[in-house]
N, C-alpha and C positions, 0 to 999 in steps of 0.2 A: 458132296461137301469137300471143302479143301482139307488137305492134310498138312500137318506141321512141316513135313519135309518140303512140300511144294511152296509153302509160305517162306520158309528159310531160303529156298532157291531164288524166289523173287527178290529177296533181300540181299542177294549176292552169293549165297551158298557158303561153303567152307572157306573159300579163299578170302572173302570179305569178313565173314563172321568169326573167323579164326578158330573154327572147330565145327564139330558135327552137332546138329540140332535134331534130337530124336523125339523129344516130348514137348508138349505145350509148356511144361514146367521149365525146360531148358530155354525155350524162347522167352518166357516171362522173365527169367533171371537176366537174360541178355538185354531185354527192353528196359528193365528197372535199372540196370547198370549203365545204360546208354549205348545205343548202337553206334558203330562207326559211321561217320558222316558219309562215307562211300556207299553205305546201304541206301541212303536217300537218293543219291545220284543214280544208282543202279535201278531203283524203282522208277525214277523219272525217265531214264533212257528206255525202259521197257514199255511204259504206258503212254508217253507223249508221242504224238504223231510225228513221223519223219519230217525233217525240214522245219520243225518248230523248236524254239529255244527251250531246252529242258531247264535252264536256270530260272525261268519265270515260275515254273512249278516248284522247284527246290526252294526258292525264296518265298513262296507262299506258305511254306511249312516252317522255315527258319529264316529270319532276317539276314540279308547279305553279309553285313559286317560280322554278325555272330557266327554265321556259317564259315566264313573265311578264317576266323580267329580260332575256332575249336577243331579238335580231331574227332570228338565224339558228340553225339546228340544228347540233349538232356533226356530225362526219363519221359517227360511229356512229349517232346518232339519224337522220341523213339516210339512212343505209343501211337502217335499219329501216323508215323511211317509204317509201323507194323499193321495198323488197321487198313491202310491203303493196299499194302502188300497182300493182306488176307483177301480183300475184295478182288484184286487182280488175279490172284491164284484161283479163286473160285470161278471167275469169268473164263479164265484160260482153260480150266478143267472142263467146263460146260461146252465151250465152243471148240475145244481141241486145237486151238490155234492162237498164237500170240497176236497175230495181226487182226483176226476177227474179234477177239476180246478187246483189243485196243480200240477198234472201230466202235464197238458197243459202248465202251466206257467213256468215249469222247463225244458221242452223239447226243444232242438234247433229247430228252424223253418226256412224253406227255404225262406219264405217271409220276414224274419228278418235277412237275410244274414247269416243264420246258428246260430244265437244267440237265447237264450231263451227269451220269452216274459218278464219274470221277470227281466232279465238283461237289456233289452232294455228300459223297463218302468222306469228306474231310472232317466231318464231325461224327461223334459216336452214334447219335440218333440217325444221321444221314446214312452212315455205313450200314446200320441195321435195316433201313428202308431198302437200300440197294441189295443187301443180302437176301431180304425177303423176296424181292423181284427175282433174283437168281434162283432161290429155292423154288419159286413157282415154275420157272423154266425147267429146273431139274425134275420136277414132278409132272411135266407135260402140260402145264397151263400156258396160255399165250401171253405175250407181253402186250 
């Protein structure tokens, strides 16, 4: 299972979050206050396939004009960003590799009706479905 430190690192770590995140409570307070918009960019750069426009991913979470206008994400946008970071952190921990996790997260999967885990994880229930798949892998069950 992912740790709060790993999720915070996917969100940009100390330099982006402007402090150390040690507990889920710390992360929850940051999310409710609004993450820096740089967190979403860091998440996008980490999970989007190389040579693919990360802006498309960012703008699927926050509309372009809104993203350009603000320095912080809203609480709702921050929650979506944290949810994706949590799924990414879990996948990276399981595969032990950012590139292998990225490949899994971007590849359509039959258990997700042919959609990619990254696409499905954009909603709360979708993220739970993907986390369930990752839990199965963690416990030795095949995908």
